[in-house]
C-alpha positions as CSV (number, residue, x, y, z in Angstrom):
1,X,15.4,121.5,49.7
2,X,13.2,120.7,52.6
3,X,14.9,119.9,56.0
4,X,13.6,117.1,58.1
5,X,12.5,118.8,61.3
6,X,11.1,115.7,62.9
7,X,12.2,115.6,66.5
8,X,14.6,112.9,67.6
9,X,13.1,110.1,69.7
10,X,14.5,109.4,73.2
11,X,16.8,106.5,72.1
12,X,18.6,108.6,69.6
13,X,19.0,111.5,72.0
14,X,20.6,109.1,74.5
15,X,23.1,107.7,72.0
16,X,24.2,111.2,70.9
17,X,24.7,112.2,74.6
18,X,26.8,109.1,75.2
19,X,29.0,109.9,72.2
20,X,29.6,113.5,73.4
21,X,30.4,112.3,76.9
22,X,33.0,109.8,75.7
23,X,34.6,112.3,73.4
24,X,34.8,114.8,76.3
25,X,36.4,112.3,78.7
26,X,38.9,111.3,76.0
27,X,39.7,115.0,75.4
28,X,40.2,115.6,79.1
29,X,42.6,112.6,79.4
30,X,44.7,113.8,76.5
31,X,44.9,117.3,77.9
32,X,46.0,116.0,81.3
33,X,48.7,113.8,79.8
34,X,50.1,116.7,77.7
35,X,50.2,119.0,80.7
36,X,52.2,116.6,82.9
37,X,55.9,117.7,83.4
38,X,58.3,115.9,81.2
39,X,60.3,113.2,83.0
40,X,63.9,112.4,82.0
41,X,64.7,108.8,81.5
42,X,67.4,107.8,83.9
43,X,70.7,106.7,82.6
44,X,71.1,102.9,82.3
45,X,73.1,101.9,85.3
46,X,74.6,99.0,83.4
47,X,76.0,101.1,80.6
48,X,79.9,101.3,80.8
49,X,81.3,104.7,81.9
50,X,84.3,104.2,79.6
51,X,85.5,102.0,76.8
52,X,86.2,98.6,78.4
53,X,88.9,98.0,75.9
54,X,90.9,101.1,76.9
55,X,94.1,100.2,78.9
56,X,94.0,100.9,82.6
57,X,96.4,103.4,84.1
58,X,98.3,102.7,87.3
59,X,101.2,104.3,89.2
60,X,104.8,103.3,89.3
61,X,105.9,104.9,92.7
62,X,109.5,105.8,93.1
63,X,111.5,105.9,96.4
64,X,112.0,109.6,96.1
65,X,108.2,110.2,96.5
66,X,107.4,110.8,92.8
67,X,105.6,108.4,90.5
68,X,105.2,107.6,86.8
69,X,101.8,107.0,85.2
70,X,102.0,103.6,83.3
71,X,99.7,101.2,81.6
72,X,101.7,98.1,82.7
73,X,105.0,97.1,84.2
74,X,107.1,94.0,84.9
75,X,110.4,93.3,86.7
76,X,113.2,92.0,84.4
77,X,116.3,91.3,86.4
78,X,117.5,94.6,88.0
79,X,115.2,96.8,86.0
80,X,111.5,97.5,85.8
81,X,110.1,97.5,82.2
82,X,107.0,99.6,81.8
83,X,104.8,101.2,79.2
84,X,104.4,104.9,79.9
85,X,100.9,106.3,79.9
86,X,102.2,109.8,79.2
87,X,104.5,109.0,76.3
88,X,102.9,105.7,75.2
89,X,106.4,104.2,74.9
90,X,108.2,101.2,76.4
91,X,110.8,102.3,78.9
92,X,113.1,100.9,81.6
93,X,114.0,102.1,85.1
94,X,116.4,100.6,87.7
95,X,114.6,98.4,90.2
96,X,116.5,100.0,93.0
97,X,114.7,103.3,92.4
98,X,111.2,101.9,92.5
99,X,109.2,101.4,95.7
100,X,107.5,98.1,94.7
101,X,105.7,97.7,98.0
102,X,104.0,101.1,97.6
103,X,103.4,100.5,93.9
104,X,101.6,97.2,94.5
105,X,99.7,98.7,97.4
106,X,98.4,101.6,95.3
107,X,97.4,99.2,92.5
108,X,95.5,96.9,94.9
109,X,93.7,99.9,96.6
110,X,92.6,101.4,93.2
111,X,91.8,98.3,91.2
112,X,88.0,97.6,90.5
113,X,86.4,96.3,93.6
114,X,89.1,97.7,95.8
115,X,88.3,98.8,99.3
116,X,87.0,102.4,99.3
117,X,88.4,102.9,102.8
118,X,91.9,102.4,101.5
119,X,91.2,104.8,98.6
120,X,90.0,107.5,100.9
121,X,92.8,107.0,103.4
122,X,95.5,107.9,100.8
123,X,97.1,111.1,101.9
124,X,97.1,113.7,99.0
125,X,100.3,115.6,98.2
126,X,99.5,119.1,99.2
127,X,102.7,120.7,97.8
128,X,105.4,119.1,95.5
129,X,108.0,121.2,97.3
130,X,107.0,119.8,100.7
131,X,106.9,116.3,99.3
132,X,110.4,116.8,97.9
133,X,111.7,118.0,101.3
134,X,110.1,115.1,103.1
135,X,111.7,112.6,100.6
136,X,115.1,114.3,101.2
137,X,114.7,114.0,105.0
138,X,113.7,110.4,104.7
139,X,116.8,109.7,102.6
140,X,119.0,110.6,105.5
141,X,117.6,107.7,107.5
142,X,116.3,105.2,104.9
143,X,114.3,102.1,106.0
144,X,116.3,98.9,105.5
145,X,113.8,96.5,107.1
146,X,110.2,96.9,108.3
147,X,110.2,99.7,110.9
148,X,114.0,99.7,111.0
149,X,115.8,102.8,109.7
150,X,119.5,103.7,109.5
151,X,120.4,106.2,112.3
152,X,122.0,109.6,112.0
153,X,124.7,108.8,114.6
154,X,126.8,106.1,112.9
155,X,128.9,105.8,109.8
156,X,129.0,102.0,109.2
157,X,126.4,99.5,110.2
158,X,125.6,95.8,109.5
159,X,122.1,94.5,109.0
160,X,121.9,91.3,111.1
161,X,119.2,88.9,112.2
162,X,119.0,87.8,115.8
163,X,116.4,85.2,116.8
164,X,114.4,85.8,113.7
165,X,114.3,89.6,114.1
166,X,116.3,92.1,112.0
167,X,118.5,94.6,113.8
168,X,121.2,97.1,112.8
169,X,124.7,96.8,114.5
170,X,127.0,99.8,114.5
171,X,130.5,98.9,113.5
172,X,133.4,101.0,114.9
173,X,136.8,101.0,113.1
174,X,139.4,98.7,114.7
175,X,142.3,101.2,114.8
176,X,140.3,104.4,115.3
177,X,139.8,106.2,118.6
178,X,137.4,108.7,117.1
179,X,134.0,109.2,118.5
180,X,131.6,106.8,116.8
181,X,129.3,109.7,115.8
182,X,132.0,111.1,113.5
183,X,134.2,108.1,112.9
184,X,135.3,107.2,109.3
185,X,139.0,107.5,109.7
186,X,141.4,106.9,106.8
187,X,144.9,105.5,107.2
188,X,146.3,104.9,103.7
189,X,148.3,101.9,103.0
190,X,150.1,101.1,99.7
191,X,149.9,97.6,98.2
192,X,152.3,96.4,95.6
193,X,150.1,94.9,92.9
194,X,152.8,92.5,91.8
195,X,153.6,91.1,95.3
196,X,152.1,88.0,96.8
197,X,149.7,88.3,99.8
198,X,151.5,89.7,102.8
199,X,150.7,91.2,106.2
200,X,149.4,94.8,106.1
201,X,147.8,95.4,109.5
202,X,147.0,93.6,112.8
203,X,143.9,93.7,115.0
204,X,144.2,93.0,118.7
205,X,142.5,90.1,120.3
206,X,141.3,86.9,118.7
207,X,137.7,87.8,118.5
208,X,135.8,90.9,117.5
209,X,133.4,92.7,119.8
210,X,130.9,92.7,116.8
211,X,129.5,89.2,116.2
212,X,126.9,88.7,113.5
213,X,124.5,85.7,113.4
214,X,123.7,85.1,109.8
215,X,126.0,84.2,106.8
216,X,124.5,86.9,104.6
217,X,124.7,90.2,106.4
218,X,124.3,93.5,104.5
219,X,126.5,96.5,105.3
220,X,125.6,100.2,105.0
221,X,128.3,102.9,104.7
222,X,127.6,106.6,105.0
223,X,128.8,108.6,102.0
224,X,130.2,112.1,102.2
225,X,128.5,114.9,100.3
226,X,124.9,114.0,101.2
227,X,123.4,114.3,97.7
228,X,124.0,113.1,94.2
229,X,124.0,116.7,93.1
230,X,126.7,117.8,95.4
231,X,130.5,117.1,94.9
232,X,131.8,114.2,97.0
233,X,134.8,115.2,99.2
234,X,137.0,113.3,101.6
235,X,136.9,114.0,105.3
236,X,134.8,116.5,107.1
237,X,131.2,116.3,108.3
238,X,127.9,116.8,106.6
239,X,125.7,119.5,108.1
240,X,122.0,118.6,107.9
241,X,119.3,121.2,107.9
242,X,116.8,120.2,110.5
243,X,114.6,123.2,109.9
244,X,115.0,124.7,113.4
245,X,114.8,121.4,115.3
246,X,118.2,121.7,116.8
247,X,120.8,121.1,114.1
248,X,123.8,118.8,114.6
249,X,126.6,117.5,112.4
250,X,126.1,114.0,111.0
251,X,129.0,111.6,111.0
252,X,131.6,111.8,108.3
253,X,131.4,109.3,105.5
254,X,133.4,107.6,102.9
255,X,134.1,108.5,99.3
256,X,131.4,107.4,96.9
257,X,134.1,106.2,94.6
258,X,135.6,103.8,97.2
259,X,135.2,100.1,96.8
260,X,134.8,97.6,99.7
261,X,135.9,93.9,100.1
262,X,135.5,91.5,103.0
263,X,138.6,89.5,104.0
264,X,138.7,86.5,106.3
265,X,141.5,87.3,108.8
266,X,144.2,85.0,110.1
267,X,143.6,84.4,113.8
268,X,146.7,83.9,115.9
269,X,147.3,84.1,119.7
270,X,145.6,87.3,120.9
271,X,145.9,88.7,117.3
272,X,144.1,88.8,114.0
273,X,146.2,89.4,110.9
274,X,144.9,91.2,107.7
275,X,146.8,90.3,104.5
276,X,147.0,92.2,101.3
277,X,145.2,91.1,98.1
278,X,145.4,91.9,94.4
279,X,143.2,95.0,93.8
280,X,143.5,94.7,90.1
281,X,141.7,91.4,90.1
282,X,138.6,92.7,91.8
283,X,135.6,92.6,89.6
284,X,137.3,90.4,87.0
285,X,135.8,87.1,88.3
286,X,139.1,85.8,89.5
287,X,138.6,84.4,93.0
288,X,141.2,85.2,95.7
289,X,141.7,83.2,98.8
290,X,139.9,84.6,101.8
291,X,138.6,87.6,99.9
292,X,134.9,88.1,99.4
293,X,133.9,90.9,97.0
294,X,130.7,93.0,97.5
295,X,128.1,94.5,95.3
296,X,127.9,98.3,96.0
297,X,124.6,100.2,95.6
298,X,124.1,103.9,96.4
299,X,120.7,104.4,98.0
300,X,118.3,107.1,96.8
301,X,119.3,110.5,98.1
302,X,123.1,109.7,97.9
303,X,123.7,109.5,101.6
304,X,124.3,105.8,102.0
305,X,126.0,102.9,100.2
306,X,124.6,99.4,100.5
307,X,127.2,96.6,100.4
308,X,126.0,93.0,99.7
309,X,128.6,90.2,99.9
310,X,128.7,88.2,96.7
311,X,128.9,84.9,98.6
312,X,127.9,83.6,102.0
313,X,130.3,84.1,104.9
314,X,131.4,81.0,106.9
315,X,131.9,81.0,110.6
316,X,135.0,83.0,111.5
317,X,136.5,86.4,111.9
318,X,136.4,89.0,109.1
319,X,137.4,92.6,108.2
320,X,135.5,95.0,106.0
321,X,138.3,96.8,104.0
322,X,137.9,100.1,102.1
323,X,139.7,100.2,98.7
324,X,140.7,103.9,98.1
325,X,142.5,103.5,94.8
326,X,144.3,101.1,92.4
327,X,147.1,100.4,94.9
328,X,145.7,102.0,98.1
329,X,143.6,100.6,100.9
330,X,142.3,102.0,104.2
331,X,144.2,100.3,107.0
332,X,141.5,101.3,109.5
333,X,139.2,98.4,108.9
334,X,135.9,97.4,110.4
335,X,136.3,94.0,112.1
336,X,133.5,91.5,112.9
337,X,132.8,87.9,113.3
338,X,130.1,85.4,112.1
339,X,128.9,83.1,114.9
340,X,125.3,82.0,115.0
341,X,125.5,81.2,118.7
342,X,126.9,84.5,119.8
343,X,125.1,86.8,122.2
344,X,123.2,89.8,121.0
345,X,125.3,92.9,120.3
346,X,124.9,95.4,123.1
347,X,124.4,98.4,120.9
348,X,122.1,96.7,118.4
349,X,119.3,98.9,117.0
350,X,115.8,97.3,116.9
351,X,112.8,98.0,114.8
352,X,110.5,100.7,116.1
353,X,106.9,100.3,114.8
354,X,105.1,103.5,114.1
355,X,102.6,104.5,116.7
356,X,99.2,105.8,115.9
357,X,98.7,109.5,117.0
358,X,96.8,109.8,120.2
359,X,95.1,112.8,121.9
360,X,96.3,113.8,125.3
361,X,94.8,116.1,127.8
362,X,96.6,119.4,127.9
363,X,97.9,120.3,131.4
364,X,96.7,123.6,132.7
């Protein structure tokens, strides 16, 4: 076979050169692309971080400082019905044990679109032991109205409203000469359950020094013992551990098993008369003349009992009476009046708003 050795003309040589040039450029481009570092595709920002159908958890915060993780909750009468996120079961808890204000505030701060400032401002619990001690200290002086706490110096107080503002009014016993800081005297008086109402004690003067201004006051009575875990005794004082801050004995309190009623007293010349009543009919729904029953509720911590009258109080003079047993009452009553136009009580305790901490220059 004879090869064709005829030289290429200029046109064909130019075409071959162009083909080799294009092939080289293409090869260089492919090489450059292959040598570039691999770039990761960013995550789609619109992709959901979790299953949108999954239930959202929230906190049911209790007044003792602890909380329950729940999926949902609702108030049904005097209880809170919730679905536990830990046990995935429907459960109930008394409404009195739940801090609904803190629960709603936490839910609002942590719901989608909530303010990040509120979320970051939440104070973390550093130690469960310290949180428990703080809750125990707060239970000694629980808050009964915004910025208004029960004091450590009194045994019985009334929550009143004067000119639209809440205030606590200390209530001394009518027949007791004890210092108010330790006063919860007991003078037992027997009542014949079969007898008709009769005179059991008198209170001097026609009008009490304590005058409340609303028909629906709430009363707070200190309880002896200081804790639900400690036995309740009668008499004596509760010693509070103030952790080196100058300890003092708190006032003595009443028995947690005592009951309390309010009686409208009979006002005579320079005298107020307290009559007997049928103790056995209390709590049965049978109304007794001039006797107003109360709803008793022990506050968290077991230091205080809250007494709420079951019906409004009309203008007049009254006595808060402690029922010690089936036929026994405390004759040392707490007297007060209901008069909307009365002057403010001299020893009334007013709300104290919390002050933000401030830096002060240290003196040399």
